[in-house]
MIDRENGU-700829 format. One record per residue: x, y, z of N, C-alpha, C in turn; residue in three letters. Coordinates in steps of 0.05 Angstrom, whole numbers, padded with zeros to 5 digits, always signed. Example, Ala and Ser with C-alpha at 12.3 -4.5 7.8 and 13.67 -1.06 7.14 Angstrom:
% residues 2
+00264-00114+00156+00246-00090+00156+00264-00066+00156Ala+00257-00045+00142+00273-00021+00143+00258+00001+00157Ser
This chain:
% residues 379
-00434+02485-01549-00425+02510-01569-00453+02510-01582Met-00453+02540-01584-00486+02554-01593-00478+02540-01623Pro-00513+02538-01631-00514+02528-01657-00516+02502-01663Gly-00513+02480-01644-00508+02453-01648-00543+02445-01640Phe-00550+02426-01657-00579+02412-01656-00568+02389-01631Phe-00591+02390-01605-00589+02377-01589-00565+02376-01574Arg-00551+02345-01575-00525+02343-01560-00500+02351-01588Ala-00504+02369-01590-00484+02376-01604-00484+02361-01636Asn-00504+02353-01651-00503+02333-01657-00498+02347-01690Ala-00514+02371-01691-00501+02388-01723-00502+02412-01713Val-00478+02425-01730-00462+02455-01738-00487+02471-01749Gln-00492+02488-01731-00512+02511-01755-00535+02501-01749Gly-00556+02521-01760-00589+02513-01754-00596+02493-01772Pro-00603+02472-01754-00613+02444-01772-00632+02443-01795Met-00649+02461-01796-00657+02464-01828-00632+02472-01850Asp-00616+02480-01842-00592+02493-01861-00575+02461-01869Ser-00569+02451-01847-00549+02423-01839-00562+02402-01856Val-00598+02398-01852-00604+02373-01867-00602+02379-01894Lys-00603+02405-01915-00587+02412-01943-00574+02407-01956Tyr-00553+02408-01930-00517+02400-01931-00518+02360-01941Trp-00539+02365-01920-00531+02323-01911-00542+02319-01934Val-00569+02329-01946-00579+02319-01960-00563+02314-01996Ala-00555+02339-01995-00542+02342-02020-00520+02324-02027Leu-00506+02315-02002-00483+02300-01998-00495+02268-02012Asn-00511+02267-02007-00522+02237-02003-00539+02240-02032Met-00539+02261-02056-00550+02258-02077-00540+02243-02101Val-00538+02213-02106-00529+02201-02120-00521+02227-02149Leu-00498+02217-02156-00482+02226-02178-00467+02252-02169Gly-00467+02268-02147-00457+02288-02139-00433+02287-02125Ile-00416+02294-02133-00387+02286-02126-00380+02316-02112Gly-00355+02311-02096-00349+02333-02084-00347+02355-02099Lys-00331+02367-02131-00329+02378-02139-00358+02394-02151Thr-00372+02370-02155-00389+02389-02168-00414+02395-02150Leu-00415+02385-02124-00420+02392-02100-00417+02421-02097Phe-00396+02431-02092-00381+02456-02094-00385+02476-02112His-00385+02460-02138-00403+02482-02168-00428+02488-02165Arg-00443+02471-02158-00467+02477-02155-00478+02501-02125Leu-00463+02492-02109-00457+02509-02089-00459+02547-02097Val-00433+02546-02113-00428+02573-02117-00437+02583-02146Arg-00454+02564-02162-00472+02579-02183-00499+02588-02176Glu-00514+02564-02155-00531+02570-02153-00548+02579-02132Ile-00526+02579-02110-00533+02577-02073-00525+02556-02062Gly-00542+02570-02026-00535+02533-02007-00550+02515-02024Pro-00542+02491-02008-00563+02469-02026-00589+02467-02014Pro-00598+02482-01995-00623+02492-02003-00639+02500-02022Glu-00629+02522-02031-00627+02534-02061-00627+02509-02077Arg-00604+02505-02081-00604+02483-02099-00630+02457-02095Val-00643+02447-02086-00660+02433-02082-00684+02448-02085Phe-00683+02477-02087-00706+02492-02104-00705+02502-02131Arg-00687+02503-02139-00678+02502-02173-00699+02486-02188Ala-00695+02502-02207-00715+02491-02236-00697+02470-02244Ser-00712+02447-02264-00688+02430-02283-00673+02456-02305Arg-00682+02475-02314-00667+02489-02328-00642+02507-02314Ala-00649+02514-02287-00633+02529-02273-00609+02498-02267Glu-00613+02476-02262-00597+02454-02259-00587+02449-02286Leu-00592+02445-02299-00582+02435-02342-00561+02463-02333Met-00565+02479-02327-00540+02504-02335-00517+02495-02324Arg-00511+02482-02310-00483+02471-02290-00470+02461-02308Ile-00447+02468-02308-00434+02449-02318-00418+02426-02303Asp-00432+02402-02315-00434+02367-02302-00459+02359-02305Gly-00474+02377-02304-00501+02368-02294-00522+02358-02320Ile-00523+02337-02318-00539+02317-02341-00562+02313-02331Gly-00583+02304-02352-00611+02301-02346-00617+02275-02319Glu-00601+02262-02324-00598+02241-02299-00589+02250-02266Lys-00569+02268-02268-00561+02281-02252-00583+02301-02234Thr-00589+02313-02253-00618+02331-02252-00643+02325-02239Ala-00645+02289-02249-00671+02288-02237-00660+02275-02215Asp-00643+02262-02213-00636+02253-02176-00640+02278-02157Gln-00633+02303-02166-00632+02335-02147-00663+02329-02137Ile-00679+02331-02155-00707+02335-02164-00720+02316-02150Leu-00720+02301-02150-00733+02282-02133-00726+02260-02111Lys-00703+02278-02103-00699+02281-02080-00712+02279-02055Phe-00721+02257-02034-00734+02268-02010-00717+02280-01994Asp-00713+02306-01992-00698+02319-01974-00703+02315-01932Val-00728+02314-01939-00742+02320-01910-00735+02285-01893Glu-00750+02268-01912-00744+02233-01901-00710+02223-01900Gln-00701+02226-01916-00680+02215-01922-00651+02236-01905Ile-00655+02268-01904-00637+02272-01889-00645+02275-01854Ser-00678+02274-01843-00678+02273-01821-00680+02239-01815Asp-00674+02227-01826-00663+02195-01817-00633+02203-01817Arg-00618+02211-01831-00586+02213-01835-00586+02226-01805Glu-00593+02241-01798-00592+02261-01772-00603+02243-01742Leu-00615+02231-01753-00624+02210-01728-00606+02190-01720Arg-00591+02176-01740-00576+02157-01743-00551+02172-01736Leu-00541+02196-01741-00512+02205-01729-00526+02215-01698Ala-00544+02230-01691-00552+02235-01656-00554+02200-01644Glu-00562+02177-01654-00557+02152-01639-00533+02152-01634Lys-00510+02154-01657-00490+02142-01653-00468+02158-01639Leu-00472+02185-01641-00464+02202-01609-00447+02216-01633Gly-00455+02219-01664-00435+02225-01676-00449+02264-01684Ala-00427+02283-01693-00427+02302-01699-00424+02310-01728Arg-00435+02339-01737-00441+02336-01765-00423+02367-01773Ile-00401+02367-01782-00394+02402-01793-00403+02406-01827Leu-00405+02430-01834-00405+02436-01862-00386+02450-01866Thr-00372+02442-01895-00362+02469-01897-00360+02502-01902Ser-00390+02504-01891-00389+02535-01895-00393+02539-01859Ala-00392+02523-01845-00397+02531-01815-00362+02538-01806Gly-00364+02546-01780-00336+02564-01766-00316+02546-01757Pro-00329+02515-01751-00312+02500-01737-00307+02484-01751Asp-00298+02488-01784-00294+02467-01803-00264+02470-01796Tyr-00245+02452-01801-00211+02450-01800-00213+02472-01827Pro-00187+02489-01819-00181+02506-01843-00169+02493-01857Glu-00154+02474-01851-00128+02468-01870-00146+02449-01891Leu-00171+02442-01880-00186+02421-01902-00196+02442-01914Leu-00208+02461-01905-00226+02476-01924-00206+02484-01942Lys-00177+02488-01939-00167+02504-01962-00164+02490-01987Ser-00162+02463-01987-00162+02441-02005-00172+02451-02034Ile-00169+02433-02054-00189+02439-02086-00221+02431-02072Tyr-00229+02413-02060-00244+02397-02058-00248+02385-02032Asp-00252+02396-02016-00264+02398-01990-00289+02385-01992Pro-00290+02360-01964-00311+02340-01965-00338+02363-01955Pro-00363+02376-01965-00376+02393-01954-00389+02383-01931Pro-00391+02359-01920-00401+02348-01897-00384+02326-01882Val-00367+02338-01859-00351+02319-01843-00373+02307-01823Leu-00368+02280-01816-00385+02272-01794-00364+02265-01778Tyr-00358+02269-01744-00336+02260-01724-00352+02249-01702Tyr-00327+02240-01691-00339+02225-01660-00313+02233-01644Met-00318+02246-01624-00290+02255-01607-00295+02290-01609Gly-00262+02296-01602-00259+02324-01615-00261+02331-01636Lys-00263+02361-01637-00267+02374-01667-00247+02374-01677Gly-00245+02367-01698-00224+02364-01720-00207+02391-01725Pro-00221+02413-01715-00209+02441-01723-00194+02444-01691Ala-00196+02422-01670-00186+02432-01650-00155+02420-01645Leu-00148+02407-01663-00120+02404-01663-00102+02427-01678Phe-00087+02444-01672-00074+02462-01680-00043+02451-01699Pro-00028+02434-01692-00019+02418-01706-00018+02383-01713Ala-00031+02387-01735-00032+02363-01744-00014+02346-01775Pro-00006+02320-01760+00011+02310-01789-00002+02283-01784Leu-00001+02280-01819-00012+02246-01828+00015+02234-01817Ala+00010+02214-01814+00036+02184-01810+00019+02163-01824Val+00027+02147-01848+00018+02132-01858+00038+02112-01876Val+00043+02082-01879+00049+02068-01887+00035+02042-01904Gly+00055+02020-01910+00046+02003-01919+00023+01988-01894Thr+00007+01965-01904-00010+01952-01882+00013+01927-01878Arg+00034+01916-01891+00049+01896-01880+00080+01908-01883Met+00085+01921-01861+00108+01933-01852+00130+01910-01835Pro+00154+01913-01847+00181+01900-01837+00181+01901-01802Thr+00195+01887-01793+00197+01899-01762+00217+01923-01764Asn+00233+01930-01787+00245+01967-01787+00219+01981-01787Tyr+00203+01976-01806+00178+01993-01812+00164+01997-01780Gly+00154+01977-01770+00141+01972-01744+00159+01989-01724Arg+00190+01994-01717+00196+02003-01698+00204+02027-01709Leu+00202+02033-01733+00201+02066-01732+00182+02081-01735Val+00163+02064-01745+00126+02071-01738+00132+02085-01704Ala+00131+02065-01691+00131+02063-01663+00141+02087-01657Glu+00169+02091-01662+00177+02108-01644+00173+02134-01655Arg+00179+02141-01678+00172+02174-01697+00141+02172-01683Leu+00120+02162-01691+00101+02170-01680+00096+02173-01656Ala+00109+02162-01631+00107+02168-01609+00122+02191-01602Ala+00147+02194-01612+00160+02228-01608+00143+02240-01622Ser+00131+02247-01644+00124+02269-01659+00094+02275-01643Leu+00081+02256-01627+00061+02258-01608+00073+02276-01582Ala+00093+02270-01577+00108+02281-01547+00118+02306-01551Glu+00115+02309-01569+00117+02347-01588+00098+02366-01594Met+00078+02351-01591+00054+02362-01593+00033+02361-01618Gly+00055+02343-01640+00040+02338-01668+00005+02318-01650Phe-00014+02326-01666-00040+02306-01669-00036+02285-01698Cys-00032+02257-01692-00019+02249-01710-00047+02233-01726Ile-00051+02235-01754-00071+02228-01768-00062+02210-01788Val-00083+02184-01786-00076+02172-01798-00104+02157-01813Ser-00104+02134-01827-00135+02118-01838-00139+02094-01824Gly-00123+02088-01797-00139+02068-01778-00136+02037-01800Met-00116+02043-01820-00119+02013-01837-00092+01999-01816Ala-00098+01973-01826-00075+01953-01813-00044+01962-01820Arg-00025+01949-01810+00003+01968-01810+00009+01992-01796Gly+00025+02004-01819+00037+02031-01803+00015+02046-01789Ile-00015+02044-01803-00030+02066-01798-00037+02057-01758Asp-00039+02038-01760-00052+02025-01734-00027+02024-01714Thr-00003+02029-01725+00015+02036-01699+00019+02054-01702Ile+00013+02075-01715+00019+02100-01709-00005+02107-01692Ala-00037+02106-01696-00050+02113-01676-00044+02105-01650His-00033+02073-01644-00028+02066-01619-00006+02079-01604Lys+00009+02093-01622+00040+02096-01608+00034+02134-01599Ser+00011+02138-01614+00012+02169-01602-00007+02165-01577Ala-00030+02155-01578-00038+02139-01553-00029+02135-01533Ile-00006+02110-01540+00007+02115-01512+00030+02131-01504Lys+00033+02155-01525+00053+02177-01509+00040+02190-01502Ala+00012+02191-01496-00004+02213-01487-00012+02233-01501Gly-00010+02227-01529-00018+02245-01549-00040+02251-01557Gly-00046+02268-01582-00079+02263-01593-00070+02244-01623Asp-00092+02233-01624-00095+02220-01653-00124+02224-01664Thr-00121+02223-01694-00136+02226-01710-00142+02214-01732Leu-00162+02188-01734-00163+02167-01756-00192+02175-01772Ala-00183+02179-01804-00205+02179-01821-00211+02155-01838Val-00240+02149-01841-00250+02129-01847-00261+02131-01873Phe-00258+02106-01894-00259+02099-01917-00284+02091-01917Gly-00305+02094-01894-00343+02087-01898-00353+02107-01873Cys-00384+02102-01871-00392+02115-01852-00384+02114-01826Gly-00385+02128-01800-00390+02119-01784-00400+02100-01761Leu-00416+02083-01779-00436+02062-01771-00414+02040-01771Ser-00393+02036-01790-00380+02019-01793-00345+02016-01771His-00334+01996-01773-00301+01997-01768-00300+01983-01785Thr-00272+01995-01797-00261+01980-01817-00225+01985-01812Tyr-00205+01964-01809-00224+01938-01810-00228+01927-01782Pro-00252+01909-01785-00268+01902-01759-00247+01897-01731Pro-00227+01884-01736-00199+01886-01709-00203+01906-01701Glu-00196+01930-01706-00195+01953-01695-00216+01963-01683Asn-00234+01949-01669-00259+01970-01657-00249+01973-01629Ala-00231+01958-01615-00225+01975-01584-00209+01998-01588Ala-00197+01993-01619-00172+02024-01624-00185+02045-01628Leu-00206+02043-01649-00231+02076-01647-00239+02072-01628Arg-00251+02062-01604-00254+02067-01579-00228+02092-01573Lys-00214+02077-01569-00187+02091-01557-00179+02124-01578Lys-00181+02119-01603-00186+02148-01621-00198+02169-01611Ile-00225+02156-01612-00250+02174-01605-00245+02195-01568Ser-00233+02174-01563-00225+02189-01518-00201+02204-01532Glu-00182+02198-01545-00162+02212-01543-00153+02228-01567His-00173+02237-01580-00177+02251-01608-00206+02250-01616Gly-00205+02237-01646-00229+02240-01659-00224+02219-01678Ala-00243+02207-01688-00249+02187-01718-00272+02212-01734Val-00265+02207-01757-00274+02229-01774-00285+02213-01803Val-00305+02219-01822-00311+02214-01840-00330+02235-01868Ser-00325+02232-01881-00345+02247-01904-00365+02234-01913Glu-00366+02204-01903-00386+02193-01920-00413+02182-01899Phe-00433+02182-01920-00464+02181-01898-00454+02163-01878Pro-00468+02165-01855-00466+02142-01838-00465+02116-01839Ile-00484+02105-01858-00485+02079-01870-00470+02068-01883Met-00459+02085-01896-00436+02076-01925-00411+02054-01911Glu-00421+02027-01934-00407+02007-01920-00376+02016-01939Lys-00356+02007-01922-00325+02005-01935-00317+01999-01960Pro-00312+02006-01981-00317+02007-02011-00285+02011-02020Asp-00271+01996-02039-00247+02006-02046-00247+02030-02059Arg-00262+02030-02067-00263+02067-02080-00268+02088-02069Asn-00271+02079-02042-00278+02103-02023-00243+02115-02006Asn-00219+02088-02015-00207+02103-01996-00184+02114-02015Phe-00185+02124-02039-00170+02148-02042-00180+02170-02036Pro-00202+02177-02036-00221+02196-02028-00211+02201-01998Ala-00213+02184-01984-00210+02183-01963-00176+02193-01949Arg-00157+02182-01970-00126+02190-01971-00125+02218-01969Asn-00144+02234-02001-00140+02269-01996-00147+02279-01971Arg-00173+02264-01962-00172+02280-01924-00154+02281-01910Val-00140+02254-01911-00116+02244-01882-00088+02272-01890Ile-00084+02272-01922-00067+02299-01929-00079+02329-01923Ser-00109+02328-01927-00116+02353-01926-00123+02365-01901Gly-00121+02341-01881-00128+02358-01856-00103+02361-01842Leu-00077+02352-01855-00057+02352-01846-00040+02374-01845Ser-00011+02391-01840+00004+02404-01840+00026+02391-01859Ala+00022+02367-01863+00047+02352-01871+00051+02317-01878Gly+00053+02304-01883+00049+02275-01887+00073+02264-01889Thr+00075+02244-01866+00102+02230-01870+00093+02204-01873Val+00107+02192-01894+00108+02155-01913+00131+02146-01891Ile+00128+02125-01870+00145+02109-01863+00148+02085-01873Val+00132+02073-01889+00143+02052-01908+00124+02045-01925Glu+00130+02040-01956+00112+02039-01981+00124+02019-01993Ala+00114+02006-02017+00117+01989-02035+00106+02008-02053Asp+00116+02004-02086+00118+02023-02100+00079+02021-02113Glu+00066+02001-02101+00036+02011-02104+00018+02011-02081Lys+00032+02026-02060+00023+02027-02035-00005+02048-02038Ser-00016+02049-02027-00045+02064-02016-00027+02101-02010Gly-00006+02090-01991+00003+02109-01980+00016+02135-01996Ala+00031+02127-02015+00045+02134-02051+00018+02159-02056Leu-00005+02146-02060-00036+02167-02062-00026+02187-02041Ile-00033+02179-02018-00042+02198-01997-00020+02224-02009Thr+00011+02213-02002+00036+02233-02011+00024+02248-02037Ala+00019+02239-02062+00003+02250-02086-00011+02280-02074His-00033+02268-02070-00046+02295-02061-00038+02316-02040Phe-00018+02307-02019-00007+02319-02002+00010+02341-02022Ala+00019+02333-02038+00035+02357-02057+00019+02369-02075Leu-00003+02360-02085-00019+02370-02097-00038+02392-02080Glu-00038+02382-02056-00055+02401-02039-00028+02430-02024Gln-00008+02424-02026+00014+02445-02024+00027+02434-01993Gly+00026+02411-01987+00034+02407-01956+00062+02389-01961Arg+00073+02398-01944+00099+02383-01939+00094+02350-01941Glu+00122+02336-01954+00111+02304-01957+00141+02301-01951Val+00140+02281-01934+00165+02268-01918+00170+02236-01916Phe+00192+02228-01922+00192+02203-01926+00210+02195-01909Ala+00212+02163-01898+00230+02152-01879+00246+02136-01901Val+00269+02131-01907+00295+02119-01920+00292+02094-01913Pro+00301+02075-01925+00293+02041-01919+00323+02033-01930Gly+00317+02008-01927+00337+01980-01939+00328+01987-01972Asp+00357+01987-01987+00351+01998-02017+00334+01968-02036Ile+00346+01942-02016+00339+01918-02022+00312+01910-02022Tyr+00293+01926-01998+00273+01908-01988+00242+01921-02012Ser+00232+01912-02022+00208+01922-02032+00187+01940-02019Pro+00194+01935-01990+00177+01958-01970+00188+01985-01966Lys+00209+01991-01981+00221+02018-01982+00221+02031-02007Ser+00217+02010-02024+00222+02019-02059+00206+02049-02057Arg+00185+02042-02051+00168+02077-02054+00180+02100-02031Gly+00178+02101-02015+00182+02117-01996+00219+02137-02010Thr+00237+02109-02013+00266+02111-02032+00255+02129-02055Asn+00238+02125-02072+00235+02144-02093+00225+02166-02082Arg+00210+02163-02063+00195+02198-02061+00223+02215-02050Leu+00240+02208-02041+00259+02218-02038+00277+02229-02053Ile+00284+02210-02077+00296+02216-02096+00278+02237-02115Lys+00251+02247-02114+00235+02264-02128+00231+02289-02108Met+00255+02285-02088+00247+02312-02071+00235+02316-02050Gly+00222+02283-02029+00212+02292-02002+00238+02286-01991Ala+00219+02310-01976+00237+02314-01943+00249+02284-01929Lys+00274+02279-01924+00289+02255-01907+00282+02256-01885Leu+00273+02238-01874+00268+02236-01842+00283+02215-01830Val+00302+02231-01811+00324+02210-01798+00310+02223-01767Asp+00287+02229-01759+00277+02240-01735+00258+02263-01724Gly+00246+02258-01707+00224+02278-01705+00226+02308-01722Pro+00256+02317-01699+00265+02345-01709+00261+02350-01734Glu+00263+02330-01759+00271+02337-01784+00252+02342-01800Ser+00222+02330-01784+00197+02332-01798+00189+02363-01787Val+00187+02372-01758+00185+02399-01750+00195+02423-01762Ala+00218+02418-01763+00238+02441-01770+00231+02448-01808Glu+00212+02437-01812+00210+02441-01844+00181+02449-01844Glu+00160+02459-01829+00135+02455-01824+00129+02490-01825Leu+00110+02500-01828+00100+02532-01837+00112+02544-01804Ala+00122+02556-01803+00116+02582-01777+00093+02582-01755Pro+00072+02580-01776+00049+02577-01749+00048+02554-01744Ser+00050+02528-01749+00052+02499-01741+00077+02503-01717Ile+00103+02511-01724+00121+02515-01697+00116+02525-01676Gln+00094+02553-01685+00090+02560-01661+00069+02542-01644Ala+00044+02536-01661+00031+02522-01642+00051+02497-01626Ala+00066+02486-01646+00088+02472-01633+00093+02480-01591Leu+00102+02502-01601+00117+02519-01569+00095+02515-01552Lys+00074+02524-01565+00042+02530-01552+00045+02499-01528Glu+00043+02479-01548+00035+02456-01542+00057+02441-01526Leu+00081+02437-01535+00103+02430-01522+00098+02426-01489Arg+00104+02402-01475+00099+02396-01451+00117+02418-01435Pro+00114+02437-01411+00131+02448-01405+00144+02432-01372Arg+00164+02435-01365+00171+02424-01341+00158+02430-01321Ser+00140+02412-01303+00116+02405-01283+00135+02424-01260Leu+00125+02432-01241+00137+02447-01220+00108+02437-01203Asp+00120+02414-01183+00111+02409-01159+00117+02420-01138Lys+00129+02438-01137+00140+02451-01107+00115+02463-01096Ser+00099+02475-01115+00075+02497-01094+00052+02489-01100Gly+00049+02451-01093+00028+02444-01089+00017+02449-01062Met-00010+02452-01061-00023+02453-01026-00024+02413-01022Ser-00026+02414-00996-00031+02391-00980-00048+02374-00994Pro-00072+02384-01002-00096+02369-01020-00086+02360-01047Lys-00066+02383-01057-00064+02374-01081-00044+02355-01091Glu-00031+02353-01061-00003+02336-01061-00015+02312-01058Arg-00033+02311-01044-00050+02284-01031-00063+02270-01066Lys-00075+02284-01076-00092+02280-01098-00066+02266-01122Leu-00047+02280-01126-00032+02271-01142-00022+02258-01138Phe-00015+02241-01115+00000+02221-01115-00014+02193-01119Ser-00045+02198-01119-00057+02176-01125-00065+02178-01152Leu-00054+02196-01169-00054+02197-01190-00034+02182-01209Leu-00040+02165-01239-00014+02156-01245-00019+02154-01284Ser+00000+02153-01289-00009+02147-01321-00035+02130-01329Ser-00040+02113-01315-00065+02100-01319-00097+02117-01306Glu-00121+02115-01330-00139+02138-01316-00153+02131-01286Glu-00161+02143-01272-00171+02137-01242-00197+02160-01247Lys-00212+02148-01235-00245+02157-01242-00250+02172-01225His-00261+02195-01221-00263+02217-01196-00281+02199-01172Ile-00289+02185-01164-00299+02166-01142-00282+02157-01130Asp-00268+02138-01151-00233+02135-01136-00216+02148-01121Ser-00215+02170-01136-00204+02189-01120-00214+02205-01095Leu-00240+02207-01097-00256+02208-01072-00251+02194-01048Ile-00261+02165-01060-00253+02139-01035-00227+02142-01028Glu-00208+02145-01039-00181+02133-01029-00169+02165-01015Asn-00186+02187-01025-00164+02213-01016-00175+02219-00995Ser-00202+02210-00979-00215+02211-00953-00216+02247-00950Gln-00225+02250-00979-00233+02282-00978-00264+02284-00990Leu-00277+02304-00988-00302+02301-00994-00315+02312-01020Ser-00331+02300-01043-00333+02307-01069-00319+02336-01083Pro-00340+02356-01057-00332+02380-01063-00302+02388-01075Ala-00291+02379-01055-00255+02384-01050-00234+02370-01063Glu-00257+02343-01083-00230+02334-01098-00238+02347-01118Val-00264+02364-01125-00267+02369-01155-00254+02395-01155Ser-00256+02413-01143-00235+02435-01138-00211+02431-01139Ala-00202+02406-01127-00172+02407-01123-00165+02398-01150Thr-00185+02382-01158-00168+02377-01195-00172+02396-01212Leu-00194+02413-01216-00194+02441-01231-00161+02455-01222Val-00150+02458-01195-00128+02467-01194-00104+02460-01206Gln-00111+02429-01210-00089+02413-01216-00087+02418-01245Leu-00108+02417-01259-00108+02418-01285-00096+02444-01295Glu-00101+02459-01275-00095+02492-01293-00067+02500-01280Leu-00053+02481-01268-00023+02477-01265-00012+02463-01286Lys-00030+02446-01300-00010+02423-01320-00005+02404-01306Gly-00015+02398-01282-00007+02371-01275-00021+02351-01281Leu-00052+02355-01284-00069+02336-01290-00087+02331-01315Val-00095+02323-01329-00106+02323-01353-00137+02307-01348Arg-00166+02317-01362-00183+02298-01356-00194+02282-01385Gln-00197+02264-01383-00208+02247-01398-00249+02246-01399Arg-00248+02228-01421-00280+02232-01415-00291+02217-01394Asp-00318+02211-01379-00318+02204-01368-00314+02213-01335Gly-00304+02224-01339-00295+02227-01302-00268+02227-01300Lys-00257+02212-01315-00231+02199-01314-00207+02218-01315Met-00193+02216-01304-00169+02228-01292-00132+02216-01301Phe-00114+02237-01308-00089+02224-01309-00077+02247-01300Ile-00041+02231-01299-00027+02249-01283-00009+02256-01309Ala+00000+02280-01309+00020+02292-01318+00048+02289-01312Asn+00063+02265-01318+00089+02263-01298+00111+02282-01317His+00130+02287-01297+00155+02303-01323+00164+02277-01332Val
């Protein structure tokens, strides 16, 4: 994509992005203050060149914060951050860039900077958050598995926080169903939290994206997770709460979704189960009751419903396949196959296999994964 630094590491000219990255790392500059500075002074490059007097005129900027901006070593710190991102294989978006997700850009305090690995978060036209308790009941697990899988099959990108419990189940179910999923981190992308989800993180990057607003090296911190929750809801057209007690972090996500003008859905549960008190209360307060995937889809904006119609898998017509296409398709399944394996087993030349796979992709019969891996789209 034009405008990216080296291997698509940063969006926009490097000189511009490094100032966004730098201002995002200045101690005392939160998201609201960041946007106020940009609105009243100009782009981050201009903020760093402002005088003390100019900075002090901005509401929320005291002497301490002004000093943090004035003494910040933009070149050294931002260059190190960009190198870390490149080494990790992460890309960087700014809220002023064309590839920043529109839904997230429209919230009150969008992250000025987004780091991601995998597909660009703006590439998912029907994102939907599915979140819940870290300690679900058997009922919650079953509902999360079936609901997330069904929603993914309908074309939704399942957005969650990769936390233990419902979040993890939602991601895994979306992947198993062959859909897209996106995980929002409460730490920098150099960390994986919880650590036991390292393998899941890799799969999410291959089937969607992992995203963070925090600098690369920032460690997981309990104060980061409410901010993470607002990004989960902000990226999504709606938020589904599967199971949550009265103090669950999932309710914070629901609260942010309401503030952001997004739909909130809740799965009803056992009236005697503590894990259902939060969701049942949300329904009493006006959240949409979820009794299946259709009850979610029908409540969303017409633009999301139109996107789902475009994404919905069509019945696959294999009748018009050429002999080469039929041979290759017979070698594919729901398990990924490397192109080298297909060349070896099809007894076709590399050029024939490559050309035939392109035709199968155009017909919607085959999908390509990262690393020249291919998977069949079965009926």
